[in-house]
C-alpha positions as CSV (number, residue, x, y, z in Angstrom):
1,M,-198.2,102.4,1.2
2,S,-197.0,104.1,4.1
3,S,-193.6,103.0,6.5
4,E,-192.9,103.9,9.3
5,L,-189.8,102.8,12.2
6,V,-190.2,102.7,15.9
7,V,-187.3,102.0,17.8
8,D,-187.7,101.4,21.6
9,V,-184.2,102.2,23.8
10,Q,-184.4,100.3,27.2
11,P,-181.5,99.9,29.6
12,K,-181.4,96.8,28.3
13,E,-182.7,96.1,25.6
14,V,-183.2,98.0,22.2
15,S,-186.5,97.1,20.4
16,I,-187.3,98.0,16.7
17,A,-190.8,97.6,14.8
18,L,-191.6,98.3,11.4
19,L,-194.4,99.4,10.6
20,H,-197.0,99.0,6.9
21,D,-200.0,101.5,7.1
22,K,-199.4,100.9,10.7
23,R,-199.5,97.1,11.1
24,L,-196.6,95.5,12.7
25,V,-194.8,93.5,10.1
26,E,-190.9,93.2,11.6
27,L,-190.1,93.2,14.9
28,Q,-186.6,93.1,16.4
29,K,-184.9,92.8,19.8
30,E,-181.3,93.5,20.9
31,P,-179.8,93.3,23.9
32,C,-177.9,95.8,24.8
33,N,-174.8,93.9,25.7
34,I,-175.3,91.7,22.6
35,S,-171.6,90.4,21.2
36,F,-171.2,88.2,18.0
37,A,-173.6,89.7,15.6
38,L,-174.3,89.4,12.4
39,G,-172.0,91.0,9.9
40,D,-168.7,91.1,12.3
41,I,-165.0,90.4,11.5
42,Y,-162.8,88.8,14.2
43,L,-159.6,87.7,14.1
44,G,-159.7,84.5,15.0
45,R,-157.7,81.0,15.8
46,V,-158.2,77.7,14.5
47,K,-159.1,75.6,17.2
48,K,-159.6,72.2,16.1
49,L,-159.8,70.7,12.2
50,M,-162.8,68.4,11.3
51,P,-161.7,66.2,7.8
52,G,-164.6,64.4,7.9
53,L,-166.8,67.8,7.5
54,N,-164.1,69.3,5.3
55,A,-164.6,72.5,8.3
56,A,-162.8,73.5,10.9
57,F,-163.8,75.2,14.7
58,I,-162.4,78.7,15.2
59,D,-162.1,80.3,18.3
60,I,-163.5,84.0,17.9
61,G,-164.1,84.4,21.9
62,Y,-167.3,83.1,22.2
63,G,-168.5,80.3,24.4
64,K,-168.9,77.8,22.1
65,D,-166.5,77.3,19.0
66,A,-167.6,79.4,15.6
67,F,-168.0,76.8,12.5
68,L,-165.8,77.5,9.5
69,H,-166.5,75.6,6.4
70,Y,-164.2,74.5,3.3
71,Q,-166.9,76.4,0.9
72,D,-166.9,79.6,3.4
73,L,-162.9,80.4,2.9
74,G,-163.5,82.3,-0.3
75,P,-161.7,82.0,-3.5
76,F,-159.0,83.9,-2.2
77,F,-158.2,82.6,1.3
78,T,-154.8,82.0,0.2
79,S,-154.2,86.1,-0.3
80,S,-156.1,86.8,3.0
81,E,-154.3,84.6,4.9
82,K,-151.0,85.6,3.3
83,F,-152.4,89.2,4.1
84,T,-153.2,88.5,7.2
85,R,-149.7,87.2,8.5
86,Q,-147.5,90.1,7.0
87,S,-149.8,92.3,9.0
88,L,-149.3,90.4,12.2
89,S,-145.3,90.5,11.2
90,D,-144.7,94.1,10.8
91,R,-146.6,95.8,13.9
92,K,-145.5,99.3,12.7
93,H,-146.5,99.9,8.7
94,V,-150.2,99.8,8.0
95,L,-149.9,97.0,4.6
96,S,-151.9,98.5,1.9
97,L,-154.4,95.8,-0.1
98,P,-153.8,98.1,-3.5
99,K,-150.6,96.9,-3.1
100,F,-150.9,93.8,-1.9
101,K,-149.4,91.2,-4.6
102,M,-152.8,88.9,-5.0
103,L,-152.1,84.8,-5.0
104,K,-154.2,82.9,-7.6
105,E,-157.3,81.0,-6.3
106,H,-156.9,78.0,-4.7
107,D,-158.6,74.7,-5.5
108,K,-162.7,74.5,-5.0
109,E,-162.7,70.7,-4.2
110,G,-159.8,71.0,-1.9
111,S,-159.4,70.0,1.9
112,I,-159.7,71.8,4.6
113,G,-156.4,70.9,6.2
114,D,-154.1,71.7,2.8
115,L,-155.2,75.7,3.9
116,L,-155.4,75.6,7.7
117,T,-153.2,74.3,10.8
118,V,-154.1,74.2,14.3
119,G,-153.5,77.6,16.1
120,R,-153.3,79.7,13.0
121,E,-154.4,83.0,13.3
122,I,-157.1,84.0,10.5
123,L,-159.9,86.7,9.4
124,V,-163.1,85.9,10.1
125,Q,-167.0,87.4,10.1
126,I,-170.0,86.0,11.3
127,T,-172.7,84.8,8.8
128,K,-175.3,83.3,11.5
129,E,-175.5,84.0,14.9
130,S,-175.4,81.7,17.3
131,I,-179.0,79.5,17.5
132,S,-179.8,77.1,20.0
133,T,-176.9,74.8,21.0
134,K,-174.6,76.0,17.9
135,G,-172.2,78.4,18.0
136,P,-171.8,80.9,15.2
137,R,-171.5,80.3,11.3
138,L,-168.1,81.7,9.5
139,T,-166.8,82.9,6.3
140,A,-163.4,83.8,5.7
141,E,-164.5,86.2,2.7
142,L,-164.9,89.5,3.9
143,S,-167.9,92.2,3.1
144,F,-168.3,95.7,4.2
145,A,-172.2,96.2,3.6
146,G,-173.2,99.9,2.7
147,R,-176.1,101.1,1.1
148,Y,-175.7,101.2,-2.3
149,L,-172.4,98.6,-2.4
150,V,-171.0,95.8,-0.9
151,L,-167.3,96.3,-0.7
152,I,-165.5,92.5,-0.5
153,P,-161.7,92.8,0.0
154,F,-159.3,90.5,-1.5
155,A,-161.0,90.4,-4.7
156,D,-161.9,92.2,-8.3
157,K,-165.2,91.1,-9.9
158,V,-167.9,93.8,-10.0
159,S,-171.1,92.0,-9.6
160,V,-175.0,94.2,-10.2
161,S,-178.0,93.1,-8.7
162,Q,-180.2,90.8,-11.0
163,K,-183.3,93.0,-9.7
164,I,-182.3,95.5,-11.9
165,K,-183.5,94.9,-15.3
166,S,-182.0,97.1,-17.3
167,N,-179.1,96.2,-19.5
168,E,-177.9,99.9,-20.2
169,E,-178.4,100.6,-16.4
170,K,-176.2,97.7,-15.3
171,N,-173.5,98.1,-18.0
172,R,-173.4,102.4,-16.7
173,L,-172.9,101.3,-12.9
174,R,-170.6,98.1,-14.0
175,Q,-168.6,100.6,-15.7
176,L,-168.9,103.5,-13.1
177,I,-167.5,100.9,-10.0
178,H,-164.7,99.8,-12.3
179,S,-163.5,103.3,-12.7
180,I,-163.6,104.1,-8.7
181,K,-163.0,101.3,-7.4
182,P,-159.2,100.3,-6.0
183,Q,-157.7,97.5,-6.9
184,N,-158.0,94.0,-5.1
185,F,-161.3,95.2,-3.9
186,G,-164.8,93.3,-5.9
187,V,-168.0,94.8,-5.0
188,I,-171.9,94.1,-5.7
189,V,-174.0,96.8,-6.7
190,R,-177.3,96.8,-4.6
191,T,-181.1,97.4,-6.3
192,V,-181.0,101.2,-4.6
193,A,-178.1,102.0,-6.6
194,E,-180.2,101.9,-9.8
195,G,-180.1,105.6,-11.5
196,K,-177.5,107.2,-8.7
197,R,-175.0,109.4,-9.3
198,V,-171.4,108.9,-9.5
199,A,-170.6,111.0,-7.0
200,E,-173.0,109.0,-4.3
201,L,-171.5,106.0,-5.5
202,D,-168.4,107.4,-4.7
203,N,-168.8,108.7,-1.5
204,E,-170.2,105.4,0.0
205,M,-167.2,103.4,-1.8
206,K,-164.5,106.0,0.2
207,T,-166.6,105.5,3.4
208,L,-166.5,101.5,3.0
209,V,-162.8,101.3,1.9
210,K,-162.9,103.2,5.0
211,R,-164.2,101.0,7.7
212,W,-161.6,98.1,6.1
213,E,-158.5,100.2,7.2
214,D,-159.7,101.2,10.1
215,S,-160.0,97.2,11.2
216,L,-156.1,96.7,10.2
217,V,-155.2,99.5,12.1
218,K,-156.6,97.2,14.6
219,L,-155.8,94.4,13.2
220,Q,-151.8,95.6,13.9
221,K,-152.3,95.4,17.3
222,A,-154.9,92.8,17.8
223,K,-154.3,89.4,19.2
224,A,-156.2,86.3,18.8
225,P,-159.3,86.1,19.7
226,S,-160.1,89.8,18.9
227,L,-162.9,92.0,17.2
228,L,-161.5,93.8,14.6
229,Y,-164.9,95.4,13.2
230,E,-168.5,95.9,14.4
231,E,-171.3,95.7,12.5
232,T,-173.7,99.2,13.0
233,G,-176.1,99.0,15.1
234,R,-179.5,96.8,14.5
235,A,-181.6,100.1,14.2
236,V,-178.9,101.4,11.5
237,G,-178.5,98.5,9.6
238,L,-182.3,97.6,9.4
239,L,-182.7,101.2,8.1
240,R,-180.0,100.7,5.6
241,D,-181.7,97.5,4.3
242,I,-185.2,98.7,4.2
243,F,-185.4,102.7,3.9
244,N,-186.8,104.2,0.9
245,P,-188.7,107.2,0.0
246,S,-192.4,105.6,1.2
247,F,-190.9,106.3,4.5
248,E,-193.0,108.9,6.8
249,N,-191.5,109.1,9.9
250,I,-188.8,107.2,12.1
251,Y,-189.6,107.9,15.9
252,V,-187.0,106.8,18.5
253,N,-186.9,107.0,22.1
254,D,-183.2,107.8,23.2
255,E,-181.4,110.9,22.3
256,E,-178.3,108.8,21.6
257,T,-179.8,106.8,18.6
258,F,-181.8,109.6,17.8
259,H,-178.8,111.4,16.5
260,Q,-177.2,107.9,15.3
261,I,-179.9,107.3,13.1
262,S,-180.4,111.0,12.0
263,D,-177.1,111.4,11.0
264,Y,-177.0,108.5,9.0
265,V,-180.2,109.3,7.2
266,N,-178.8,112.6,6.9
267,I,-176.1,110.8,4.5
268,I,-177.9,108.5,2.6
269,A,-181.0,111.1,1.9
270,P,-180.9,114.2,3.2
271,E,-183.5,115.3,2.1
272,C,-185.1,112.8,4.4
273,K,-183.7,114.1,7.6
274,G,-187.0,115.5,9.2
275,I,-188.8,112.1,9.1
276,V,-186.6,111.3,12.5
277,K,-188.2,112.5,15.6
278,H,-187.2,111.9,19.2
279,Y,-189.9,111.2,21.0
280,T,-190.3,112.7,24.9
281,D,-193.7,111.7,25.8
282,E,-194.5,109.9,28.7
283,L,-196.6,106.7,27.4
284,P,-193.9,104.1,26.4
285,I,-193.4,104.8,23.2
286,F,-194.6,101.2,22.0
287,D,-198.0,101.2,23.9
288,H,-198.5,105.1,21.6
289,F,-197.9,103.4,18.5
290,A,-199.7,100.6,19.5
291,I,-197.4,98.2,19.4
292,T,-197.8,96.6,22.7
293,K,-201.1,95.2,21.5
294,Q,-200.0,93.9,18.4
295,V,-197.2,91.8,19.4
296,K,-199.6,90.7,22.3
297,S,-202.0,89.6,19.7
298,S,-199.7,88.3,17.0
299,F,-197.2,86.1,18.9
300,G,-198.2,82.7,20.9
301,K,-198.7,79.8,19.8
302,T,-202.5,80.1,18.8
303,V,-202.8,83.4,16.3
304,S,-206.4,84.5,15.1
305,F,-206.7,86.7,11.4
306,K,-210.1,86.7,10.1
307,N,-213.6,86.1,10.8
308,G,-213.0,83.1,13.5
309,A,-209.9,81.5,12.0
310,Y,-206.9,80.5,13.4
311,L,-203.0,79.7,13.0
312,I,-201.4,76.8,15.6
313,I,-197.6,77.6,15.2
314,E,-195.6,75.4,16.6
315,H,-191.4,75.4,17.3
316,T,-188.9,72.5,17.2
317,E,-185.5,71.4,16.9
318,A,-185.6,70.8,13.0
319,L,-188.7,72.5,12.2
320,H,-191.3,74.6,12.0
321,V,-194.8,73.8,12.0
322,I,-197.8,75.8,10.8
323,D,-201.6,74.4,11.3
324,V,-204.1,76.3,9.3
325,N,-208.0,76.2,11.2
326,S,-211.4,77.7,9.8
327,G,-212.5,78.1,13.9
328,N,-216.5,77.7,14.6
329,R,-217.5,78.4,10.6
330,T,-220.8,77.0,10.1
331,K,-221.4,76.7,6.1
332,P,-223.7,74.2,4.3
333,D,-221.6,71.1,3.3
334,A,-222.0,72.5,-0.5
335,D,-219.2,75.3,0.3
336,Q,-217.1,73.4,2.0
337,E,-214.7,74.0,-0.8
338,N,-215.1,77.9,-1.0
339,T,-214.7,77.9,2.6
340,A,-211.6,76.1,2.4
341,F,-210.3,78.1,-0.1
342,E,-211.2,81.6,1.4
343,V,-209.7,80.6,4.8
344,N,-206.7,79.4,3.1
345,M,-206.0,82.3,1.1
346,A,-206.9,84.6,4.1
347,A,-204.2,82.0,6.3
348,A,-201.1,82.6,3.4
349,E,-201.5,86.7,4.1
350,E,-200.8,85.8,7.9
351,I,-198.5,83.2,7.1
352,A,-195.9,85.6,5.3
353,R,-196.3,88.3,8.2
354,Q,-195.5,86.0,10.7
355,L,-192.4,84.5,8.6
356,R,-191.1,87.7,8.7
357,L,-192.3,89.1,12.1
358,R,-191.0,86.3,14.1
359,D,-187.9,85.8,11.7
360,I,-189.1,82.2,11.5
361,G,-185.7,80.5,9.2
362,G,-184.8,76.8,8.1
363,I,-187.7,74.5,7.5
364,I,-191.6,75.4,7.4
365,V,-194.5,72.9,6.9
366,I,-197.8,74.7,6.5
367,D,-200.6,72.3,6.9
368,Y,-203.4,74.0,4.6
369,I,-207.4,73.2,5.1
370,D,-207.6,70.8,2.1
371,M,-208.7,71.8,-1.6
372,N,-209.9,69.1,-4.1
373,E,-209.9,71.6,-6.9
374,A,-206.1,71.4,-8.8
375,D,-207.1,75.2,-10.0
376,N,-207.5,76.7,-6.2
377,R,-204.5,74.4,-4.9
378,Q,-202.5,76.7,-7.6
379,K,-204.1,79.9,-6.8
380,L,-202.5,79.2,-3.4
381,Y,-199.3,78.2,-4.2
382,D,-199.3,81.8,-6.3
383,R,-200.5,83.6,-3.4
384,M,-198.1,82.5,-1.2
385,K,-195.3,83.1,-3.5
386,E,-196.8,86.8,-4.6
387,L,-196.5,87.7,-0.6
388,M,-193.4,86.6,0.0
389,E,-192.0,88.4,-2.7
390,S,-191.3,91.2,-0.1
391,D,-189.5,89.1,1.9
392,R,-185.4,90.1,2.4
393,A,-185.0,86.9,3.7
394,R,-183.9,84.0,0.8
395,H,-186.6,81.7,0.8
396,N,-187.9,78.4,-1.6
397,I,-191.3,77.5,-1.7
398,L,-192.6,74.1,-3.1
399,P,-196.1,73.5,-4.2
400,L,-199.2,71.6,-2.1
401,S,-198.6,68.1,-2.0
402,K,-201.0,65.4,-2.1
403,F,-201.5,65.6,1.4
404,G,-202.2,69.1,1.6
405,L,-198.8,70.4,3.0
406,M,-196.8,73.1,1.7
407,Q,-193.1,73.3,2.6
408,I,-190.7,76.7,2.9
409,T,-187.2,77.1,3.5
410,R,-185.8,80.4,4.6
411,H,-182.5,82.1,5.4
412,R,-182.2,81.5,9.0
413,V,-179.3,83.6,10.4
414,R,-180.3,84.2,13.7
415,P,-182.7,83.1,16.4
416,A,-186.3,83.1,15.7
417,L,-187.8,85.4,17.7
418,D,-190.2,84.4,20.2
419,I,-192.4,86.2,22.6
420,M,-194.0,85.0,25.1
421,T,-197.3,86.5,25.2
422,D,-199.0,84.4,28.0
423,E,-198.4,86.6,31.5
424,S,-197.3,84.6,34.8
425,C,-199.0,86.6,38.3
426,P,-196.4,88.7,39.3
427,V,-198.1,89.0,42.8
428,C,-198.6,84.8,43.6
429,N,-195.9,84.0,41.0
430,G,-198.0,81.1,39.9
431,K,-199.0,79.7,43.1
432,G,-203.0,80.4,42.6
433,K,-203.6,82.6,45.4
434,I,-202.6,86.7,46.1
435,P,-204.0,88.9,48.7
436,P,-206.5,90.4,48.4
437,S,-206.8,92.8,44.8
438,I,-208.4,95.7,46.4
439,L,-205.6,96.4,48.9
440,F,-203.0,96.7,45.8
441,T,-203.1,100.5,46.2
442,D,-202.0,100.4,49.6
443,K,-199.6,98.1,48.8
444,L,-197.8,100.7,45.7
445,E,-198.7,103.3,48.7
446,E,-196.5,101.6,51.1
447,K,-193.8,101.4,47.7
448,I,-193.6,105.0,47.5
449,A,-193.1,105.5,51.5
450,F,-190.4,103.8,51.5
451,L,-188.6,104.7,48.6
452,V,-189.0,108.1,49.5
453,S,-188.2,108.0,53.1
454,K,-185.6,105.1,52.7
455,F,-183.6,106.0,49.7
456,K,-184.3,109.6,49.8
457,V,-185.6,109.7,46.0
458,K,-187.8,112.5,45.0
459,K,-188.0,112.1,41.2
460,F,-189.2,108.9,40.0
461,S,-191.8,107.3,37.9
462,L,-194.5,104.1,38.8
463,H,-195.4,102.1,36.1
464,V,-199.0,100.0,36.2
465,H,-201.2,98.2,33.8
466,P,-203.7,101.2,32.4
467,Y,-206.8,99.6,34.2
468,I,-204.5,100.4,37.4
469,A,-203.7,103.6,36.4
470,A,-207.0,105.0,35.3
471,Y,-208.3,104.0,39.2
472,I,-205.3,105.5,40.3
473,N,-206.5,108.7,38.6
474,R,-210.3,108.6,39.5
475,G,-211.6,111.5,40.5
476,I,-211.1,115.3,41.8
477,F,-208.9,114.6,44.7
478,S,-207.4,111.3,43.1
479,L,-205.0,108.8,44.2
480,K,-201.8,110.3,42.8
481,W,-203.5,113.5,44.0
482,R,-202.9,112.5,47.4
483,W,-199.8,110.4,46.8
484,K,-197.9,113.6,45.1
485,R,-198.8,116.3,48.0
486,K,-198.4,113.4,50.7
487,Y,-194.8,112.1,49.8
488,T,-193.6,114.0,46.4
489,R,-194.6,116.3,43.2
490,R,-191.9,114.3,41.2
491,F,-193.5,111.5,40.7
492,R,-194.9,110.6,37.7
493,L,-197.6,108.1,37.1
494,I,-197.3,106.1,33.7
495,P,-199.8,103.9,32.1
496,N,-198.1,100.7,30.7
497,E,-200.0,97.8,28.4
498,S,-197.0,95.9,28.5
499,L,-197.5,95.0,32.8
500,A,-200.1,92.5,33.8
501,L,-203.1,93.8,35.9
502,L,-201.4,93.4,39.3
503,E,-198.0,93.9,38.2
504,Y,-195.7,97.4,38.4
505,K,-192.5,98.7,38.0
506,I,-190.6,101.7,38.9
507,Y,-187.8,103.6,37.4
508,D,-185.8,106.5,38.6
509,G,-185.1,110.0,37.2
510,E,-182.5,108.3,35.0
511,G,-184.8,105.2,33.3
512,N,-183.4,102.5,35.6
513,E,-185.3,100.4,36.9
514,I,-185.8,100.3,40.6
515,D,-186.7,96.6,42.6
516,L,-188.2,97.4,45.9
517,K,-189.3,94.0,46.7
518,E,-186.9,92.2,48.6
519,E,-186.5,95.9,50.6
520,I,-190.6,95.5,51.6
521,E,-189.4,91.8,52.9
522,I,-186.9,92.6,54.6
523,K,-188.5,96.2,56.5
């Protein structure tokens, strides 16, 4: 199975699509001004203690206070807290963790009030982004994730991934890490470290330790709440977790992001540096790789998947509900069991894809079509487990209940990705009446004339629906040819599948959108 990563960088948002055999399996969108992201480390201040919950609310500068439970303090919190106090009290000398004298572990069944007081400054890391009305979820057990290793300050244990089956390889990795790691650091060895040489692991170890040391330099000058360490960009972070030799291409439409990803790939897999490619064509990158069309068909309340069958996906505050429907199939009653089994098996494949694609987490309830045979129900359960094995999020699947319901819990660290596929009319704004569509091109010409004459903009691109673009390009002396001759030859027409039929967008030469709606009305 071939894998490709497509990164679409826009002024307001970065979108990352993972394709398996040209099929969209994962999509992530990140606003360019995002803050308080997963993995970020802060110097926070205790805002409020909640003895009933055995937890505290921490001020990290977010609109809502972040949540920290006693169990998330980690076994070496007393050492971390002492180290933080000493670092803040001495602003001239950076403390060395390997030379720091660690304290004993605190009681696992203790009370939050025994370790924290209101106003105290502590080091915390985001483990779950803000979802709905809740603030971020925190841990005081810090970690720095790399491709092969995860470095944990204030610890000393070396753990090896359970997915590495060979005991001999586990022992080799464990002994190797013990020999190269600094004192007072714990390490988790990831699955991809299997078979790696000591030089590769040692290089990453030094990189992760450097990140910790850079955070300490910021800590000395910090005043709570303050960001000390920012996790790598979403594109590089996703690549770090999923990169494997099956990757054939990584396409990026932004030069700066291209260099970031190219440098990262050169570090972790120098032989694969050539797969990172800078996309420079005029057509939007998601349209070029048919991703826009897949997004339109894969999101929304109703999702079709095979021979007329479809899913209904509903979201509530407490859980997500998926209903499987056979559609307009017409088969004899004697074949009803086989039909239900066939639809359910196909639905399982699409559901596993949808959970990953939308990053749906929490409690998921699936209402499959009823099946009478226990053997068929077991086969469906086994198939669902098999399909979910490639899902990187922690999950648990229960067999079908007597009501034909399957329950799944999936670890949720970010809000579910919800993309509206219904298009509001860009002309009437939902009122139901629009100007004559035959005059749409006249309206576009008016915008171009206004842009060139009023703002003196000569270089810009006009994005329209592909059908409109085809009409404007029609003929030898097309509208496009006439507009270029009349106004500016540096004008470009770009077909864009993400736009509605009578919608348009104009971008300047730097890629920034120009909004002419109000100016035309005022004129």
